[in-house]
C-alpha positions as protocol buffer text, in pm:
chain_id: "A"
residue {
  index: 1
  type: UNK
  ca { x: 7645 y: -5300 z: -9865 }
}
residue {
  index: 2
  type: UNK
  ca { x: 7776 y: -5207 z: -9516 }
}
residue {
  index: 3
  type: UNK
  ca { x: 7554 y: -5512 z: -9399 }
}
residue {
  index: 4
  type: UNK
  ca { x: 7698 y: -5754 z: -9635 }
}
residue {
  index: 5
  type: UNK
  ca { x: 8065 y: -5636 z: -9563 }
}
residue {
  index: 6
  type: UNK
  ca { x: 7966 y: -5681 z: -9181 }
}
residue {
  index: 7
  type: UNK
  ca { x: 7855 y: -6017 z: -9235 }
}
residue {
  index: 8
  type: UNK
  ca { x: 8169 y: -6108 z: -9426 }
}
residue {
  index: 9
  type: UNK
  ca { x: 8399 y: -5966 z: -9165 }
}
residue {
  index: 10
  type: UNK
  ca { x: 8184 y: -6165 z: -8885 }
}
residue {
  index: 11
  type: UNK
  ca { x: 8208 y: -6492 z: -9061 }
}
residue {
  index: 12
  type: UNK
  ca { x: 8585 y: -6453 z: -9141 }
}
residue {
  index: 13
  type: UNK
  ca { x: 8631 y: -6367 z: -8754 }
}
residue {
  index: 14
  type: UNK
  ca { x: 8419 y: -6687 z: -8662 }
}
residue {
  index: 15
  type: UNK
  ca { x: 8636 y: -6903 z: -8898 }
}
residue {
  index: 16
  type: UNK
  ca { x: 8942 y: -6754 z: -8767 }
}
residue {
  index: 17
  type: UNK
  ca { x: 8848 y: -6824 z: -8399 }
}
residue {
  index: 18
  type: UNK
  ca { x: 8733 y: -7176 z: -8494 }
}
residue {
  index: 19
  type: UNK
  ca { x: 9051 y: -7259 z: -8661 }
}
residue {
  index: 20
  type: UNK
  ca { x: 9245 y: -7132 z: -8346 }
}
residue {
  index: 21
  type: UNK
  ca { x: 9006 y: -7336 z: -8124 }
}
residue {
  index: 22
  type: UNK
  ca { x: 8977 y: -7639 z: -8344 }
}
residue {
  index: 23
  type: UNK
  ca { x: 8852 y: -7916 z: -8096 }
}
residue {
  index: 24
  type: UNK
  ca { x: 9036 y: -8189 z: -8272 }
}
residue {
  index: 25
  type: UNK
  ca { x: 9285 y: -8260 z: -8556 }
}
residue {
  index: 26
  type: UNK
  ca { x: 9360 y: -8567 z: -8766 }
}
residue {
  index: 27
  type: UNK
  ca { x: 9724 y: -8681 z: -8788 }
}
residue {
  index: 28
  type: UNK
  ca { x: 9876 y: -8974 z: -8979 }
}
residue {
  index: 29
  type: UNK
  ca { x: 10111 y: -9221 z: -8814 }
}
residue {
  index: 30
  type: UNK
  ca { x: 10402 y: -9006 z: -8842 }
}
residue {
  index: 31
  type: UNK
  ca { x: 10227 y: -8695 z: -8690 }
}
residue {
  index: 32
  type: UNK
  ca { x: 10164 y: -8502 z: -9020 }
}
residue {
  index: 33
  type: UNK
  ca { x: 9821 y: -8316 z: -9024 }
}
residue {
  index: 34
  type: UNK
  ca { x: 9578 y: -8492 z: -9266 }
}
residue {
  index: 35
  type: UNK
  ca { x: 9225 y: -8415 z: -9391 }
}
residue {
  index: 36
  type: UNK
  ca { x: 8920 y: -8623 z: -9300 }
}
residue {
  index: 37
  type: UNK
  ca { x: 8894 y: -8685 z: -9679 }
}
residue {
  index: 38
  type: UNK
  ca { x: 9242 y: -8815 z: -9690 }
}
residue {
  index: 39
  type: UNK
  ca { x: 9179 y: -9046 z: -9388 }
}
residue {
  index: 40
  type: UNK
  ca { x: 8840 y: -9167 z: -9581 }
}
residue {
  index: 41
  type: UNK
  ca { x: 9008 y: -9207 z: -9896 }
}
residue {
  index: 42
  type: UNK
  ca { x: 9292 y: -9421 z: -9768 }
}
residue {
  index: 43
  type: UNK
  ca { x: 9093 y: -9635 z: -9516 }
}
residue {
  index: 44
  type: UNK
  ca { x: 8805 y: -9714 z: -9768 }
}
residue {
  index: 45
  type: UNK
  ca { x: 9022 y: -9935 z: -9974 }
}
residue {
  index: 46
  type: UNK
  ca { x: 9098 y: -10169 z: -9655 }
}
residue {
  index: 47
  type: UNK
  ca { x: 8927 y: -10494 z: -9594 }
}
residue {
  index: 48
  type: UNK
  ca { x: 8876 y: -10399 z: -9210 }
}
residue {
  index: 49
  type: UNK
  ca { x: 8937 y: -10095 z: -9004 }
}
residue {
  index: 50
  type: UNK
  ca { x: 8965 y: -10080 z: -8642 }
}
residue {
  index: 51
  type: UNK
  ca { x: 8824 y: -9747 z: -8490 }
}
residue {
  index: 52
  type: UNK
  ca { x: 9002 y: -9702 z: -8158 }
}
residue {
  index: 53
  type: UNK
  ca { x: 8782 y: -9441 z: -7944 }
}
residue {
  index: 54
  type: UNK
  ca { x: 8784 y: -9313 z: -7596 }
}
residue {
  index: 55
  type: UNK
  ca { x: 8445 y: -9440 z: -7455 }
}
residue {
  index: 56
  type: UNK
  ca { x: 8331 y: -9093 z: -7326 }
}
residue {
  index: 57
  type: UNK
  ca { x: 8462 y: -8873 z: -7636 }
}
residue {
  index: 58
  type: UNK
  ca { x: 8212 y: -8704 z: -7830 }
}
residue {
  index: 59
  type: UNK
  ca { x: 8428 y: -8627 z: -8127 }
}
residue {
  index: 60
  type: UNK
  ca { x: 8537 y: -8992 z: -8159 }
}
residue {
  index: 61
  type: UNK
  ca { x: 8163 y: -9093 z: -8137 }
}
residue {
  index: 62
  type: UNK
  ca { x: 8066 y: -8827 z: -8422 }
}
residue {
  index: 63
  type: UNK
  ca { x: 8359 y: -8917 z: -8643 }
}
residue {
  index: 64
  type: UNK
  ca { x: 8252 y: -9292 z: -8626 }
}
residue {
  index: 65
  type: UNK
  ca { x: 7918 y: -9206 z: -8744 }
}
residue {
  index: 66
  type: UNK
  ca { x: 8031 y: -8978 z: -9034 }
}
residue {
  index: 67
  type: UNK
  ca { x: 8288 y: -9262 z: -9125 }
}
residue {
  index: 68
  type: UNK
  ca { x: 8029 y: -9531 z: -9107 }
}
residue {
  index: 69
  type: UNK
  ca { x: 7774 y: -9335 z: -9355 }
}
residue {
  index: 70
  type: UNK
  ca { x: 8066 y: -9226 z: -9587 }
}
residue {
  index: 71
  type: UNK
  ca { x: 8212 y: -9598 z: -9588 }
}
residue {
  index: 72
  type: UNK
  ca { x: 7850 y: -9732 z: -9669 }
}
residue {
  index: 73
  type: UNK
  ca { x: 7822 y: -9482 z: -9961 }
}
residue {
  index: 74
  type: UNK
  ca { x: 8122 y: -9634 z: -10107 }
}
residue {
  index: 75
  type: UNK
  ca { x: 8165 y: -9994 z: -10033 }
}
residue {
  index: 76
  type: UNK
  ca { x: 7954 y: -10308 z: -9885 }
}
residue {
  index: 77
  type: UNK
  ca { x: 7977 y: -10252 z: -9512 }
}
residue {
  index: 78
  type: UNK
  ca { x: 7993 y: -10491 z: -9209 }
}
residue {
  index: 79
  type: UNK
  ca { x: 7975 y: -10334 z: -8845 }
}
residue {
  index: 80
  type: UNK
  ca { x: 8077 y: -10476 z: -8535 }
}
residue {
  index: 81
  type: UNK
  ca { x: 8143 y: -10326 z: -8184 }
}
residue {
  index: 82
  type: UNK
  ca { x: 8320 y: -10419 z: -7857 }
}
residue {
  index: 83
  type: UNK
  ca { x: 8039 y: -10266 z: -7662 }
}
residue {
  index: 84
  type: UNK
  ca { x: 7794 y: -10530 z: -7736 }
}
residue {
  index: 85
  type: UNK
  ca { x: 7867 y: -10876 z: -7618 }
}
residue {
  index: 86
  type: UNK
  ca { x: 7869 y: -11199 z: -7819 }
}
residue {
  index: 87
  type: UNK
  ca { x: 7592 y: -11369 z: -7612 }
}
residue {
  index: 88
  type: UNK
  ca { x: 7375 y: -11079 z: -7688 }
}
residue {
  index: 89
  type: UNK
  ca { x: 7380 y: -11119 z: -8048 }
}
residue {
  index: 90
  type: UNK
  ca { x: 7028 y: -11273 z: -8095 }
}
residue {
  index: 91
  type: UNK
  ca { x: 6881 y: -10981 z: -7900 }
}
residue {
  index: 92
  type: UNK
  ca { x: 7082 y: -10732 z: -8116 }
}
residue {
  index: 93
  type: UNK
  ca { x: 6941 y: -10922 z: -8440 }
}
residue {
  index: 94
  type: UNK
  ca { x: 6608 y: -10888 z: -8320 }
}
residue {
  index: 95
  type: UNK
  ca { x: 6638 y: -10531 z: -8265 }
}
residue {
  index: 96
  type: UNK
  ca { x: 6790 y: -10486 z: -8608 }
}
residue {
  index: 97
  type: UNK
  ca { x: 6517 y: -10700 z: -8787 }
}
residue {
  index: 98
  type: UNK
  ca { x: 6230 y: -10497 z: -8615 }
}
residue {
  index: 99
  type: UNK
  ca { x: 6116 y: -10794 z: -8401 }
}
residue {
  index: 100
  type: UNK
  ca { x: 6171 y: -10583 z: -8065 }
}
residue {
  index: 101
  type: UNK
  ca { x: 6202 y: -10205 z: -8003 }
}
residue {
  index: 102
  type: UNK
  ca { x: 6484 y: -10026 z: -7823 }
}
residue {
  index: 103
  type: UNK
  ca { x: 6314 y: -10061 z: -7486 }
}
residue {
  index: 104
  type: UNK
  ca { x: 6307 y: -10442 z: -7526 }
}
residue {
  index: 105
  type: UNK
  ca { x: 6666 y: -10440 z: -7642 }
}
residue {
  index: 106
  type: UNK
  ca { x: 6762 y: -10229 z: -7327 }
}
residue {
  index: 107
  type: UNK
  ca { x: 6594 y: -10466 z: -7108 }
}
residue {
  index: 108
  type: UNK
  ca { x: 6728 y: -10800 z: -7252 }
}
residue {
  index: 109
  type: UNK
  ca { x: 7082 y: -10701 z: -7367 }
}
residue {
  index: 110
  type: UNK
  ca { x: 7345 y: -10581 z: -7125 }
}
residue {
  index: 111
  type: UNK
  ca { x: 7393 y: -10246 z: -7309 }
}
residue {
  index: 112
  type: UNK
  ca { x: 7658 y: -9984 z: -7182 }
}
residue {
  index: 113
  type: UNK
  ca { x: 7531 y: -9709 z: -6975 }
}
residue {
  index: 114
  type: UNK
  ca { x: 7619 y: -9476 z: -7252 }
}
residue {
  index: 115
  type: UNK
  ca { x: 7469 y: -9674 z: -7526 }
}
residue {
  index: 116
  type: UNK
  ca { x: 7174 y: -9451 z: -7591 }
}
residue {
  index: 117
  type: UNK
  ca { x: 7378 y: -9145 z: -7652 }
}
residue {
  index: 118
  type: UNK
  ca { x: 7711 y: -9306 z: -7792 }
}
residue {
  index: 119
  type: UNK
  ca { x: 7615 y: -9629 z: -7978 }
}
residue {
  index: 120
  type: UNK
  ca { x: 7263 y: -9623 z: -8046 }
}
residue {
  index: 121
  type: UNK
  ca { x: 7311 y: -9400 z: -8350 }
}
residue {
  index: 122
  type: UNK
  ca { x: 7540 y: -9654 z: -8498 }
}
residue {
  index: 123
  type: UNK
  ca { x: 7315 y: -9950 z: -8427 }
}
residue {
  index: 124
  type: UNK
  ca { x: 7030 y: -9750 z: -8597 }
}
residue {
  index: 125
  type: UNK
  ca { x: 7223 y: -9681 z: -8882 }
}
residue {
  index: 126
  type: UNK
  ca { x: 7282 y: -10040 z: -8929 }
}
residue {
  index: 127
  type: UNK
  ca { x: 6897 y: -10124 z: -8867 }
}
residue {
  index: 128
  type: UNK
  ca { x: 6791 y: -9837 z: -9128 }
}
residue {
  index: 129
  type: UNK
  ca { x: 7056 y: -9947 z: -9394 }
}
residue {
  index: 130
  type: UNK
  ca { x: 6991 y: -10330 z: -9333 }
}
residue {
  index: 131
  type: UNK
  ca { x: 7362 y: -10390 z: -9239 }
}
residue {
  index: 132
  type: UNK
  ca { x: 7508 y: -10685 z: -9020 }
}
residue {
  index: 133
  type: UNK
  ca { x: 7610 y: -10547 z: -8674 }
}
residue {
  index: 134
  type: UNK
  ca { x: 7835 y: -10795 z: -8479 }
}
residue {
  index: 135
  type: UNK
  ca { x: 7840 y: -10823 z: -8111 }
}
residue {
  index: 136
  type: UNK
  ca { x: 8203 y: -10890 z: -8087 }
}
residue {
  index: 137
  type: UNK
  ca { x: 8285 y: -10874 z: -7726 }
}
residue {
  index: 138
  type: UNK
  ca { x: 8351 y: -11156 z: -7484 }
}
residue {
  index: 139
  type: UNK
  ca { x: 8089 y: -11177 z: -7221 }
}
residue {
  index: 140
  type: UNK
  ca { x: 8228 y: -10998 z: -6914 }
}
residue {
  index: 141
  type: UNK
  ca { x: 8179 y: -11280 z: -6683 }
}
residue {
  index: 142
  type: UNK
  ca { x: 8421 y: -11502 z: -6887 }
}
residue {
  index: 143
  type: UNK
  ca { x: 8671 y: -11213 z: -6871 }
}
residue {
  index: 144
  type: UNK
  ca { x: 8627 y: -11211 z: -6513 }
}
residue {
  index: 145
  type: UNK
  ca { x: 8664 y: -11594 z: -6476 }
}
residue {
  index: 146
  type: UNK
  ca { x: 9000 y: -11548 z: -6668 }
}
residue {
  index: 147
  type: UNK
  ca { x: 9108 y: -11255 z: -6441 }
}
residue {
  index: 148
  type: UNK
  ca { x: 9044 y: -11489 z: -6126 }
}
residue {
  index: 149
  type: UNK
  ca { x: 9192 y: -11815 z: -6277 }
}
residue {
  index: 150
  type: UNK
  ca { x: 9365 y: -11766 z: -6598 }
}
residue {
  index: 151
  type: UNK
  ca { x: 9273 y: -11915 z: -6944 }
}
residue {
  index: 152
  type: UNK
  ca { x: 9239 y: -12247 z: -6763 }
}
residue {
  index: 153
  type: UNK
  ca { x: 8908 y: -12137 z: -6599 }
}
residue {
  index: 154
  type: UNK
  ca { x: 8778 y: -12120 z: -6943 }
}
residue {
  index: 155
  type: UNK
  ca { x: 8802 y: -12511 z: -6972 }
}
residue {
  index: 156
  type: UNK
  ca { x: 8481 y: -12573 z: -6739 }
}
residue {
  index: 157
  type: UNK
  ca { x: 8258 y: -12391 z: -6983 }
}
residue {
  index: 158
  type: UNK
  ca { x: 7965 y: -12580 z: -7168 }
}
residue {
  index: 159
  type: UNK
  ca { x: 7991 y: -12640 z: -7544 }
}
residue {
  index: 160
  type: UNK
  ca { x: 7723 y: -12345 z: -7558 }
}
residue {
  index: 161
  type: UNK
  ca { x: 7930 y: -12117 z: -7361 }
}
residue {
  index: 162
  type: UNK
  ca { x: 8242 y: -12184 z: -7556 }
}
residue {
  index: 163
  type: UNK
  ca { x: 8054 y: -12058 z: -7873 }
}
residue {
  index: 164
  type: UNK
  ca { x: 8073 y: -11694 z: -7725 }
}
residue {
  index: 165
  type: UNK
  ca { x: 8445 y: -11687 z: -7683 }
}
residue {
  index: 166
  type: UNK
  ca { x: 8757 y: -11736 z: -7911 }
}
residue {
  index: 167
  type: UNK
  ca { x: 8853 y: -12102 z: -7972 }
}
residue {
  index: 168
  type: UNK
  ca { x: 9037 y: -12271 z: -7702 }
}
residue {
  index: 169
  type: UNK
  ca { x: 9330 y: -12283 z: -7639 }
}
residue {
  index: 170
  type: UNK
  ca { x: 9393 y: -11913 z: -7668 }
}
residue {
  index: 171
  type: UNK
  ca { x: 9704 y: -11802 z: -7846 }
}
residue {
  index: 172
  type: UNK
  ca { x: 9867 y: -11569 z: -7618 }
}
residue {
  index: 173
  type: UNK
  ca { x: 10196 y: -11358 z: -7619 }
}
residue {
  index: 174
  type: UNK
  ca { x: 10234 y: -11207 z: -7276 }
}
residue {
  index: 175
  type: UNK
  ca { x: 10549 y: -11003 z: -7376 }
}
residue {
  index: 176
  type: UNK
  ca { x: 10361 y: -10788 z: -7633 }
}
residue {
  index: 177
  type: UNK
  ca { x: 10434 y: -10424 z: -7521 }
}
residue {
  index: 178
  type: UNK
  ca { x: 10092 y: -10329 z: -7477 }
}
residue {
  index: 179
  type: UNK
  ca { x: 10038 y: -10631 z: -7244 }
}
residue {
  index: 180
  type: UNK
  ca { x: 10354 y: -10545 z: -7067 }
}
residue {
  index: 181
  type: UNK
  ca { x: 10235 y: -10176 z: -7025 }
}
residue {
  index: 182
  type: UNK
  ca { x: 9926 y: -10278 z: -6859 }
}
residue {
  index: 183
  type: UNK
  ca { x: 10122 y: -10452 z: -6572 }
}
residue {
  index: 184
  type: UNK
  ca { x: 10336 y: -10114 z: -6540 }
}
residue {
  index: 185
  type: UNK
  ca { x: 10023 y: -9896 z: -6522 }
}
residue {
  index: 186
  type: UNK
  ca { x: 9855 y: -10134 z: -6268 }
}
residue {
  index: 187
  type: UNK
  ca { x: 10161 y: -10146 z: -6051 }
}
residue {
  index: 188
  type: UNK
  ca { x: 10087 y: -10378 z: -5741 }
}
residue {
  index: 189
  type: UNK
  ca { x: 9725 y: -10440 z: -5876 }
}
residue {
  index: 190
  type: UNK
  ca { x: 9864 y: -10589 z: -6191 }
}
residue {
  index: 191
  type: UNK
  ca { x: 9886 y: -10981 z: -6258 }
}
residue {
  index: 192
  type: UNK
  ca { x: 9956 y: -11211 z: -6541 }
}
residue {
  index: 193
  type: UNK
  ca { x: 9591 y: -11303 z: -6511 }
}
residue {
  index: 194
  type: UNK
  ca { x: 9489 y: -10940 z: -6563 }
}
residue {
  index: 195
  type: UNK
  ca { x: 9680 y: -10914 z: -6872 }
}
residue {
  index: 196
  type: UNK
  ca { x: 9511 y: -11249 z: -6981 }
}
residue {
  index: 197
  type: UNK
  ca { x: 9171 y: -11094 z: -6940 }
}
residue {
  index: 198
  type: UNK
  ca { x: 9265 y: -10837 z: -7190 }
}
residue {
  index: 199
  type: UNK
  ca { x: 9374 y: -11068 z: -7428 }
}
residue {
  index: 200
  type: UNK
  ca { x: 9072 y: -11289 z: -7414 }
}
residue {
  index: 201
  type: UNK
  ca { x: 8882 y: -10975 z: -7513 }
}
residue {
  index: 202
  type: UNK
  ca { x: 9119 y: -10909 z: -7781 }
}
residue {
  index: 203
  type: UNK
  ca { x: 9116 y: -11254 z: -7921 }
}
residue {
  index: 204
  type: UNK
  ca { x: 8730 y: -11293 z: -7886 }
}
residue {
  index: 205
  type: UNK
  ca { x: 8669 y: -10975 z: -8085 }
}
residue {
  index: 206
  type: UNK
  ca { x: 8899 y: -11075 z: -8354 }
}
residue {
  index: 207
  type: UNK
  ca { x: 8741 y: -11400 z: -8370 }
}
residue {
  index: 208
  type: UNK
  ca { x: 8389 y: -11259 z: -8436 }
}
residue {
  index: 209
  type: UNK
  ca { x: 8513 y: -10995 z: -8670 }
}
residue {
  index: 210
  type: UNK
  ca { x: 8679 y: -11287 z: -8909 }
}
residue {
  index: 211
  type: UNK
  ca { x: 8380 y: -11513 z: -8850 }
}
residue {
  index: 212
  type: UNK
  ca { x: 8149 y: -11234 z: -8980 }
}
residue {
  index: 213
  type: UNK
  ca { x: 8382 y: -11096 z: -9266 }
}
residue {
  index: 214
  type: UNK
  ca { x: 8280 y: -11133 z: -9611 }
}
residue {
  index: 215
  type: UNK
  ca { x: 8514 y: -11095 z: -9909 }
}
residue {
  index: 216
  type: UNK
  ca { x: 8494 y: -10778 z: -10099 }
}
residue {
  index: 217
  type: UNK
  ca { x: 8336 y: -10596 z: -9793 }
}
residue {
  index: 218
  type: UNK
  ca { x: 8479 y: -10355 z: -9545 }
}
residue {
  index: 219
  type: UNK
  ca { x: 8452 y: -10431 z: -9176 }
}
residue {
  index: 220
  type: UNK
  ca { x: 8428 y: -10133 z: -8948 }
}
residue {
  index: 221
  type: UNK
  ca { x: 8472 y: -10227 z: -8592 }
}
residue {
  index: 222
  type: UNK
  ca { x: 8433 y: -9988 z: -8301 }
}
residue {
  index: 223
  type: UNK
  ca { x: 8651 y: -10057 z: -7979 }
}
residue {
  index: 224
  type: UNK
  ca { x: 8850 y: -9886 z: -7701 }
}
residue {
  index: 225
  type: UNK
  ca { x: 9169 y: -9745 z: -7839 }
}
residue {
  index: 226
  type: UNK
  ca { x: 9393 y: -9971 z: -7626 }
}
residue {
  index: 227
  type: UNK
  ca { x: 9241 y: -10273 z: -7797 }
}
residue {
  index: 228
  type: UNK
  ca { x: 9409 y: -10172 z: -8108 }
}
residue {
  index: 229
  type: UNK
  ca { x: 9692 y: -9921 z: -8033 }
}
residue {
  index: 230
  type: UNK
  ca { x: 10026 y: -9973 z: -8165 }
}
residue {
  index: 231
  type: UNK
  ca { x: 9902 y: -10237 z: -8412 }
}
residue {
  index: 232
  type: UNK
  ca { x: 9869 y: -10482 z: -8125 }
}
residue {
  index: 233
  type: UNK
  ca { x: 9551 y: -10620 z: -7933 }
}
residue {
  index: 234
  type: UNK
  ca { x: 9266 y: -10709 z: -8165 }
}
residue {
  index: 235
  type: UNK
  ca { x: 9480 y: -10640 z: -8464 }
}
residue {
  index: 236
  type: UNK
  ca { x: 9755 y: -10879 z: -8341 }
}
residue {
  index: 237
  type: UNK
  ca { x: 9517 y: -11164 z: -8344 }
}
residue {
  index: 238
  type: UNK
  ca { x: 9342 y: -11062 z: -8677 }
}
residue {
  index: 239
  type: UNK
  ca { x: 9692 y: -11081 z: -8858 }
}
residue {
  index: 240
  type: UNK
  ca { x: 9782 y: -11388 z: -8664 }
}
residue {
  index: 241
  type: UNK
  ca { x: 9471 y: -11575 z: -8860 }
}
residue {
  index: 242
  type: UNK
  ca { x: 9449 y: -11349 z: -9176 }
}
residue {
  index: 243
  type: UNK
  ca { x: 9770 y: -11191 z: -9257 }
}
residue {
  index: 244
  type: UNK
  ca { x: 9641 y: -11169 z: -9624 }
}
residue {
  index: 245
  type: UNK
  ca { x: 9382 y: -10905 z: -9548 }
}
residue {
  index: 246
  type: UNK
  ca { x: 9450 y: -10513 z: -9558 }
}
residue {
  index: 247
  type: UNK
  ca { x: 9395 y: -10339 z: -9211 }
}
residue {
  index: 248
  type: UNK
  ca { x: 9350 y: -9997 z: -9121 }
}
residue {
  index: 249
  type: UNK
  ca { x: 9358 y: -9859 z: -8767 }
}
residue {
  index: 250
  type: UNK
  ca { x: 9234 y: -9530 z: -8613 }
}
residue {
  index: 251
  type: UNK
  ca { x: 9312 y: -9421 z: -8250 }
}
residue {
  index: 252
  type: UNK
  ca { x: 9164 y: -9134 z: -8023 }
}
residue {
  index: 253
  type: UNK
  ca { x: 9391 y: -8933 z: -7797 }
}
residue {
  index: 254
  type: UNK
  ca { x: 9357 y: -8605 z: -7613 }
}
residue {
  index: 255
  type: UNK
  ca { x: 9614 y: -8310 z: -7584 }
}
residue {
  index: 256
  type: UNK
  ca { x: 9598 y: -7969 z: -7433 }
}
residue {
  index: 257
  type: UNK
  ca { x: 9728 y: -7841 z: -7766 }
}
residue {
  index: 258
  type: UNK
  ca { x: 9598 y: -8027 z: -8051 }
}
residue {
  index: 259
  type: UNK
  ca { x: 9818 y: -7851 z: -8318 }
}
residue {
  index: 260
  type: UNK
  ca { x: 10125 y: -8072 z: -8268 }
}
residue {
  index: 261
  type: UNK
  ca { x: 10093 y: -8431 z: -8205 }
}
residue {
  index: 262
  type: UNK
  ca { x: 10304 y: -8522 z: -7913 }
}
residue {
  index: 263
  type: UNK
  ca { x: 10574 y: -8790 z: -7963 }
}
residue {
  index: 264
  type: UNK
  ca { x: 10407 y: -9028 z: -7727 }
}
residue {
  index: 265
  type: UNK
  ca { x: 10093 y: -9035 z: -7951 }
}
residue {
  index: 266
  type: UNK
  ca { x: 10272 y: -9080 z: -8274 }
}
residue {
  index: 267
  type: UNK
  ca { x: 10259 y: -9434 z: -8440 }
}
residue {
  index: 268
  type: UNK
  ca { x: 9982 y: -9563 z: -8229 }
}
residue {
  index: 269
  type: UNK
  ca { x: 9771 y: -9606 z: -8528 }
}
residue {
  index: 270
  type: UNK
  ca { x: 9750 y: -9527 z: -8927 }
}
residue {
  index: 271
  type: UNK
  ca { x: 9546 y: -9217 z: -8808 }
}
residue {
  index: 272
  type: UNK
  ca { x: 9526 y: -9035 z: -8481 }
}
residue {
  index: 273
  type: UNK
  ca { x: 9217 y: -8829 z: -8400 }
}
residue {
  index: 274
  type: UNK
  ca { x: 9382 y: -8563 z: -8149 }
}
residue {
  index: 275
  type: UNK
  ca { x: 9111 y: -8413 z: -7941 }
}
residue {
  index: 276
  type: UNK
  ca { x: 9117 y: -8100 z: -7723 }
}
residue {
  index: 277
  type: UNK
  ca { x: 9148 y: -8234 z: -7335 }
}
residue {
  index: 278
  type: UNK
  ca { x: 8888 y: -7961 z: -7244 }
}
residue {
  index: 279
  type: UNK
  ca { x: 8633 y: -8137 z: -7477 }
}
residue {
  index: 280
  type: UNK
  ca { x: 8313 y: -8221 z: -7309 }
}
residue {
  index: 281
  type: UNK
  ca { x: 8284 y: -8574 z: -7233 }
}
residue {
  index: 282
  type: UNK
  ca { x: 7947 y: -8780 z: -7256 }
}
residue {
  index: 283
  type: UNK
  ca { x: 7973 y: -8909 z: -6905 }
}
């Protein structure tokens, strides 16, 4: 009896400490705490969900996997990610179909340095579940061209190369707050072409999301939070072409105190994953 009471007391103590030291809290756009179940129930009804991550945040990567598995149990699902570039789609498809192994994928595709720890589980989920996984991002060399010479630099690309970017000419609004903020953050290093390089990524990701979307499915896209924060970036381009679809957004932020969402983090997405800033990073 004493042992049982001790174990009960110990368990309650651990739960209390865990609650006090919670590594993350989920909020809605107004800054109200919500459960994972509430977030899932809301987003599973959407046509598309943009999961904005911090690239080195393990909580975001873990929740991406959990949300992917839970969506798959409820809806036909399509996956896509910023972290694989459009011209590596063939290599990715070969891996998903079993034609090549991970070693071959790693040697033929330009995988991010943290792919094995942070994104391979998502790709492998798609492989094991026979899901489409879209390599949505613009090849970085083309973003670099835009950074150096603006959108006009893309006119020189071949017809084959243009298949890996959003259709030209690129619709662009330089006055969007997110793009203007890039200039402010970069200071003297900022330039109109730098913002265009961000926009070509947003436009291309939106293009390949829509190109691969199928009516009745849920498209879950993984991207850096800045690409969809404040309902701009990728979402701006998606809504430009398909305003009829239902969209959901998630963002990831860090704070010293996760138990009250700071004003600057309110409204950045439909759901905000607030992670303790002391959380270990993946790189």
